[in-house]
N, C-alpha and C positions, 0 to 999 in steps of 0.2 A: 329897719325902714329905709335907710339909704340904698340898700340893695334893691328894694322894691322900686324906688324912684329910678334907679339905673335901668331896671328891666323895662319900665314904662318908656324910658327914653329911647330904648332900642327896638321898640315894637314895630318899626318899619320893616324889620328883617323877618318878622313872624308871618306864618301862613294865615290867610283869612279863612273864616269858617262859613257855615251854611246860612240859609235864609229860611223864611217861613213858607216857601212855595210848596213844600211837601205835606203841610198840615192837613190838607184835604184828602190825602192818600191814607191807606191803611198803615198804621205804625209798624216799624221794624219789630219782629218778634222779640219779646223781652220776658219770656217765661211767665211766672205767676205774679208779675209785678203789677201793683196798683198804688198810685200815689196817695200817701196818707197826709201827714203834716208837711207843709211847704214853708219852712221857716227861713227867712232871709234877714240878715243883720249886716251892719256896716260900722262896727265900732273902731276899726283901724283904717278907715278910708283915707287913701293918699291920692292927691291930685298930681299927675305927671307934669313935666315941663311943657310950657306953651299951650296949656289946656284951658278951655272954657271951664266955668264953674258949674258944679252940680252938687246938690245936697245929698246927705245920707238918705233922707226920706224919698227923694226922687229915684235914686238907684234901687232902693228896696222895692218901690212900687214897680219899676220897670222889669227887674229880674223876677219878681214874684209872678207877674203876669206872663212873662215869656215861658217860665217853667210850667205854670199851670196850663197854658195853651198847648204845650208839647206833651206833657206827661199825663194830663187829664184824660187823654185818649185811651190810655191803657186800662183794661178792665180785668186784670188778673184776680186770683183768689186770695192774695195775701198783701197786706198793706206794708209799705216801706216809706219811711220818713226822710226828708231832706233837711239838712242843716247847711245853709249856704252863707258864707261871709264874703261880702264885696270888699276887696282889698285895695284896689287901685284902678285908676282910669286916666285916659287922655281923650279929650274931645277937641279935635282939630278946630282951630279958630280961623276966621276969615282975616284977610288983610296981611297975610304973611307970604313971602315968596314960596313957591312950591318946594324948592329944595330945603327950606328951613321949616316947613310945616310938618309936624309929626303925623303919622297915621293915627286915627282914633283907635283906642284899645281899651280892653277891660280885663281885669284879673279877679277871679273868684276862687274860693276854696270850698270844697264840697265834702260833707260827711253823710253817709247813707246808713240809716238805722233799720233793722228788722223790727217792726212794731210789736209783733207777737213775742219775739224772743227778748225784746228790750236790749238789743246788743248792736254794736257797730259792725258793719260789714268791712269797713276800711279803718283800721286803727289810726292811720295818719291821713289827714285831709288830702284829697286830690286837688292839685292846683290846675285850674283851667285858665288859659290865656288866649284871647282872641283879638283879632284886628278887624277893621271894617273890610267887607268884601269889595273887591274891585268891581266897578261899574262905570257907566258913562258919567255918573254924578260924582264918583269919588276918585277918578283917575287924576284929577287936578287938585284933589284935597276936598274932603267933605265939608270943611269949614266954609268953603265958598258956595256950596250947592245945597246944604242941608241945615235945618235948624238944629239947635242943641237937643231938642226933644227927639227928633228923627234919628240923630246919631245914637242917643241912648237906647232907643227902641231897637235899632238894628244890632247894636252890640249885645244887648240882652238876648235877642233872638239867636244870635250866633253862639252865645255862651250856652244856652239851653240845648242847641243842636250838638255842640261839642260834648256836653254832658251825656246826651243820649248815645253818641258814638262810643264813649268810654264805657257806659253801662252795658251796651251790647257786647263789647269785647269781654267784659267781666262775666257776663252771662254765659258766653260761649266757652271761654277758656278757664274761668275760675269757678264755674258752677253757680254763680249768683242767680237768685230768683228761680231756683229749681233746675237751672242749667238747660242743656239741650233736650233732655227728656220732657221738661215742662213745655218747651217750644213745640215738640212733636205732639204732645197732648192737646195743646191749644189749637194747633193747625188742624188736627183731626176733628176736634169739636167744631171749629169754624166750617170745615167742609161738610160735616153732618148737618149743621144748622142751615147751610146754603142749599143742601140737596132737597129736591121736591119731595113732599110727603107721599107716602105709599098710595098709589092710585092716581096721583096728580100728574098731569101731562106737563113735561118740562117746557118752559117758554119757547125754546128754540124749535121744538116740534110743533107747537101751536102756530108759530110764525110760518113754518114750512107748509103746514096744512092749509093755511089761508092763501 
């Protein structure tokens, strides 16, 4: 646990992760993945130095929603379950000099289960660490510009995005979720679904005719 606290204290050195701006776009290909159980717990939750308070229940709710929003978009043929443990956090607080105020940060551990096989895909949990993304609101410290709830929501969204990036790498290079072949199958199916039915005039040709 001291090691975790030290890591939280050094989070200003870590790269910030993504936002929710891409959720309205088509998700990055992830093979035959479909989210099954989304289980988030926080039995070992550690608050970092100079942080606002947040309860286990609040973190569980924030991370659960962010993961569901991002991974609920995937409609593959096979269910995979997430076991996520929220390990530690820093929520920058107001009233501190910029040089003394740590960047908000979140650490979670992720285990992915193949539901049908009832087996873990990663024997050791993947550790995901994110810090608040730089913006006009956070460049002087989010403690001055954001509520505690906004900080938690943004960190949870970033953690879900970082998890997605890791799963995409595992899919492409380790063959998770059917690997690249499953990506090709789903891309072909999506193209077939988008193609006009036999005898139907494509929308572009209709527009040209008008």
